[in-house]
N, C-alpha and C positions, 0 to 999 in steps of 0.2 A: 504493500500500500504506500510506503514512504516514497517509492520511486515515482509514484503518480504526481508528487509535488512538483517535480521538474518538468512535467509534460507541457504545461502552459508556456514554458520558455522554449523547450527543445523542439516540440512538434512544429510550431510555425516557422522556426529557423530551418529545419530540415525540408519542409515543404517549399519554403522560399528558394532554397538552393535548387530543388528539383524543377521549380517553375522557370528558373533562369534558362534551362535547357529546352523548355517547351514554349518559348516566347512566340513562336509562329503558330501555335495551336490554341486559338482563342477559346474554343469551347471545352477543350481538355483542361485548360487552366481554370475555367469557371467551375467545372465539376469538382476538380480537386480542391479548390478553395472552399466551396460549400461543404464538402465532405469533411475536410479538416476542421473547419469551425464547428460543425455539428458534433464531431467526436470530442473536441475540446469542451464544448458546453456540457456534454454528457459526463466527461471526466470531472469537470468542475463541480457538478451537482453531486456526484459520488463523493468527491473529496470533502465538500461542504458538510455532507451528512456524517461522514466519519469524524470530522473535527467536532461536530455538534455532539456526537455520542461518546467519543473517546478522548476529547480534549485536543490541545495543540499538538501538532505533529511536526517533526523536523526530518530533514534529509541531510546527512553529513557527507559531503563529497570527499572521495578518497578514503573514507573510513576514519578521518581525523575527528576526534571528539572535540566539542566546544570546550574552551574558547579558541582552540588553535587552528581549526580548519574553516573553510568556507561552507556555509550551510544555507539551505532554504527552509523557511518556517511557514507552515500552513496554520495560521490562526484565523478565526472567523472573519475578522476585518479584511484581511488580505484576500481570502478566498471569495468573499462576497464581491469584492471589486473585480477580481479576475473573471468571475462569472458574468457580471454585467458588461464588462469591457468586451468580452468575447461575443456576447449577444449583439451589442451595438455594432461591432465590426462586421458581423454576419450580414446585418441588414444594410450597412453602408456598402458592402461588397455587392449585394444583390442590386442595389440602386446603380452601382457603377456599371453593371452589365449593360444597361441601357444608356448610361451617360457617357462612358468612355468610347472614343472612336477606336477603330481597328489599329490605327497608328499608335494611339496612346497605350493600348493594351500590350503592344509589342515593345514598349519602352520600360518594361519591368515594373509597371505600376503595382500589380498584385503582389509580387515578391517584396517590394518595398513596404507595402501596407502590412503584410504579415510580419516583416522584421520590426516594424514600429510596434505592432501588437506584442511581439515577443519581448521587446524592451520594456513596455508598459507592465506586462505580467511579471517579468523578472524583478522590476522595481517594487512591486507589491509584495513579492514572496521572499526576497532576500532577507537574511538575518545578519548581514555583514555590511558595515557602512561603506567599505571600499567597493564591494560588489554592487552596492546601490549606485555608486558613481559609474561603474561599468555598464550597468543596465540602463542608466540614464543616457549614456553615450550611444548605446545601440539604438535606443528610441530616437535620439536626436539626429544621429547620422542618417537614419531612414527619412526623418522628417525634413532634413536639409535637401535631400534629393526630391522629395515629393512636392515641396513648396515651389521649387524651381522647374519641375518637370513640365515641359511644354514650351518654355523659353519666351513667354510673353514679357513685354517690357515691365509691366507692373509687378509681375512675379519676380523678376530679377531684382528690381528695386527693393521690394519688401523682403526677399530672401536674404539680401545683403544685411539689412538691419537685424533680421532674425538670427542669422548665423553669427554675426559679430557679438550680439548680446549674449547668446548662449555659450560662445567660446569664452567670453569673459567670465560668465557665471561658472563654467566648468573649471576654469583656472582657479577661481576663488574656492570652488568645492575642494580641489586637490590641496590647496593651501590650508583650508580648514581641517581636512582629514589629517594632514601632516602635524598641525598644531595639536589636534586631539590625541593622536597616537603618541606624540612626544610627551604629552601631559599624563595620559591615562595608561598607555602601554598596551593597548588592545584595540582591535577593530570589530570584534563581535559585539553587536548592539546590546545584547543582554548583559554581557560582561562589562561593557561601558557603563550601563545603568547601575550595575552592582557597585562598581568602583566609585562612581559619582555619589551614590548614597553613602558609602563609607567615608568619603572626603567631606561631604556636607557642603553648605554654602561656601563657594570659593570664587573670588573675583575673576581669576584666570579662566575657570570653566565657564562662568557666565559670559565672559567675553567671547570665548570660542562658540558658545551657543548662539550669540548674536551674529557671529560670522556665518554660521550655518543658516540662520534665519534670513540673512541677506541673499544667500545663494538660492534657497528654496523660494523666497519671495520673487526673485527674478524669474525663476523657472515656472512658478505657479501663478503669476499674475497678481500677487498680493501687493497692492500699492504701486510696485514697480512694473506697471503693465503697459508702458509707453509703446512697446513693440507689438502688442497683441492685436489691436483692432485691424491694423493693416495686414499683418501676417496671416490672420485667419480669414481674410476676405478675398485673397487672390487665388488660392488653389482651386482646382476643380471641385465641384459640389461634394461628392462623397468623401474626398480627402479633407476638405474643410470641416465636414461633419465629424470626422474622426478626430481632427485637431480640437474642435470645440468640446467634444465629449470626453476625450481621454487625456490630452497633454497637460492641461492645467490640473487635472485630478491627481496626476503623479506628484506634482509639486505640493498640492494640498495634503496628499497622503504622507509625504515626507515630513512636512511640518507637524502634522498630527502625531505621527509615529515617534519622531525624535523628541518632541516636547511633552509627550505623555509617558515616554519610557526613559529616555536618556537625560534630558535636561529639565528636571523637576525640582531642583534644589531651591531656586529662587523665583517662584512663579510671580511674585509681586513685581519683578522686573521683566522677565521674558514673556509671561502670559499676558501681562498688562499691556506690553508693547504690541503684541500680536493683536490684541483687542482694538487698540487705537488704530493700527494699520488696517484692520478689517473694517472698522467704521468709516475711515476715510475712503477705502476702496468702494464700499457700498455707495457712499455719496457721489464719488467721482463716476462710478459706473452708471448710476441713475442719471446724472447730468448728461453723460455721453449718449445714453439711450434716448433721451429727450431731444438732443441737439441735432441728430442726423435724420435724414430722410432716405438714405441709402439703406435698404433692408439688410444687406450684409453687415454693415456697420452696427445697426441696431442689434442684430444677433450677437455680434462680437462683444458689445458692451453688456448684453445680458449674461454672457459668460463671466464677465468681471463681477457682476452683481452676485452671481452664485458663489464665487470664490470668497467674497467678503462675508456672505451669510454663513457659510459652513464654518469658517474659522472663528466666528463669534463663540463657538462652543469651548474654545480653549480658555476664554475669560471666565466662563461659568465653571469649568473644571469639575463637572459632576457627571454621573452615569447617565442621567436623563438627557443632558445636553449632548453628550457624545452619541447616544442612541439616535437623537434627532439629526445630528450631523451626518452619521453614517447613512441613515435612511434618505436624507436629502441628497447626499452625494450620489447614491444609486439612482434616485429620481432624476437628478440633474444630468447625469451621463445619458440617460434615455431621452430626456426632454430637449437637451441642447442638440443632440444628434438629429432629432426630429425637426427642430426649428431650422437648423441649417439646411436640411434636405428640402423642407418646404420653401424656404427663401430661394434656394437654388432652382427649384422647380418653377417658382413664379417668374424668375428671370428667364428660364428656358422657354416658358410659354409666351411671354410678352416681349422679350428682348429688351426689357427696361430694367434699371436697377433701383430707381426711386419709386417709393410706393405711390406718390402722387401722380406718377405717369402710368399707373395701372388702374383698372376699374372693372368691376362686374365679372370677376373670374368664376364666381359660383354659378353663373348662368350656363357656362359651357362645361364646367368641371365641378358638378355639385358635391361629389364625395370628397374631392380635394379641398373644396371650400370649407366643408364642415370639419375636416381634419385640422385646418388652421384654428378653428374654434377650440378643438380638443387641446392642441398644444398651448394655446393662450390660457385656457382654464387650468391646465396642469402646471405650467410654470408660475402662474399666479398663486397657486396653492389652494385651489378650491376643491371640495369633494366632488366626485368620489375618486379623484386621481391622486397619484403618488405624492405630489408636492404637499398636499394637505396633511398627510400623516407626518412627514418629516418636520413641517413647520410647527405643528401642534406639540410634538415631542421636544423640539428645540425651545419652544416657548416655555414649556414646563421647566426645562433645565435653567433657562435664563431667569425665570421668576424665582426658582428655588435658591439661586445664588444672589438674588437682589440686583441683577444686571438690567435695570429697567431702561437705561439709556440705549443699551444694545438692543433690547427687545423692541423699543419704539422705532429705532432706525431700521432694524432688520425687517420688521413688518411694514414699515413705511415704504421700503424698497419694493415690496410686493405690489403696492399701489402704482408705483412708477412702472413696473413690469407690465401691469394690466393696461395702463394708459398707453405705453409705447407700442404695445401689440394691438390694442383696440383701435388706435387710429390707422394702423396698417390694414386691419381687417375692414374698417369702414370705407377706406379709400379703395383698396385693391380687390378685396373679396366681394363686397357688396357694391351697390351703386349700378349705374348704367354701364353696360359692357362697352369696351372700346375695341373689341375684336369682332369683325364681321364674320358671319358663318363661313364664308369662303376662305377666310384667312386663319381659321381655327387650326392650331397646332395639335396634333395628336399627342396625348399623354401616354407614354409607354407604361404597360402594366407593371413591370418590375419596379419602376419608380413609385407608383401609387401603392403597390404591395408593401414596399419597405416602410413607407410613411404610416400606412395603416397598421402594420405589425408593431412598430414602435409605439403607436398610440395604444394598441392592445396591451403591450407590456406595461405602460404607465398605468393603464386602467387596472391591470392585474395587481400591481404593487399597491394601488390604492384600495381596492376592494378585498384583497386577500391578505391584509396586513396581519391578521392573526396567524397566518401560516409563515410569514416572513419574520415577524417580530422575535421569535425565539432565537433565530440566528443573529439578528441585529443586537439583541440583548446580550448574547454571549460576547459579541465583539465589543460592545460598550463596556462590559464588565472588565475585559482585559485592558482597555484604555484607562479606565478609572482606577484600576488596581494593577500597577505594573509588576508587582511581585508574582502574579499568575504567569506572565510571560517569562520572567526571569527564571522561575522554578521549573517551567516546562523545558527550558533550554539547558540550564546549568544544574538543576536539582536543588534541593533545599540546602 
């Protein structure tokens, strides 16, 4: 069973290598991609159930016991995110089958998307801080190629900003790891946490923690998101959807994991700073969502709002808030992928990028029009969709900790999300159509199927919360009590 832990990393890498040799066989690539992702979803469900019944599992590479070797750790938080990331990738791939041209499919798009997923999954599962850096780089190298693939001028311009920012962040990451190793003498995350607890509050460790916070904030879009709106709006639609759903979540995961496990000695400094950064991110993201009429930019700023909302949980620092953050992250991965796919489809159908240049899409595409309503309701946090459950649980955690300012700003951002998407819906979806019957563009079924499927996943997460909550509660318990993680890796 423990070998199963490595499969979310190993399987997409192996398939990506195979697809390189099948670049001219479009339909073979598609079949292999779908089969691979379905197998990964099945394995993730099995792994999640085993973690729920047997506790945290680990895989020691080379037989080296912790804290000396590299290891993967399957805890509920990591496995839940692996499962949702794989589901989202599956539907982005299905959308790509109708979105990518034959030329684009021969440019190794599918292998690169699988490599990016491998890096995302590896980042979630690793129990070693240096291996986290390695998995980050696997993910980022694939994303560097994907953002520039096609060679359009705006892609090259934004890719330059994206690559330079992440190279600087990666260099800072290495420096932070070097300082941490020089101070603590280990790279195993559980062992780092144990030694930090033994040392207690220490100015040097707190400084190193702030160094890591800068790195992860750059990669996750927490306050330092200047690179994000442009970078997420230029790739082809399914790739942009994967970026919006997955890339920032890795940075958010790294912040939550490290500041609930490793850097817990001085929360009045570290966690309070994260809360301030999250609040500013929420406000800035809300202003950006209101300022733009380009629907891709609106979607990108909605990603930023999600980052700020989830990381409010660290200020509350209790199990209820962490449960809400986990549930909301799962919802946000699904919802943001769906939003990017819908916005891309609107551009495909109208050849326009501003919502005030579109009108009456629901007349020609009724099901598609109603799916925009679904994503708007879901992202706003209304029942019966998944955003409602996450926001209610987060609200309970913020109230329990007395974080009323965070609560007001976090829920106020929901109103901004509603308004930013409602005006798009009123202009572009409803109203008098601007498309004559003879100019109507056919909406490919795989595109619509992907959007509907993501809407169904969001509805399932909202209506079947009693089935999902036991796994989320397990994950939140590990975050609230790091000794559970430490003992599972190092023993008592």
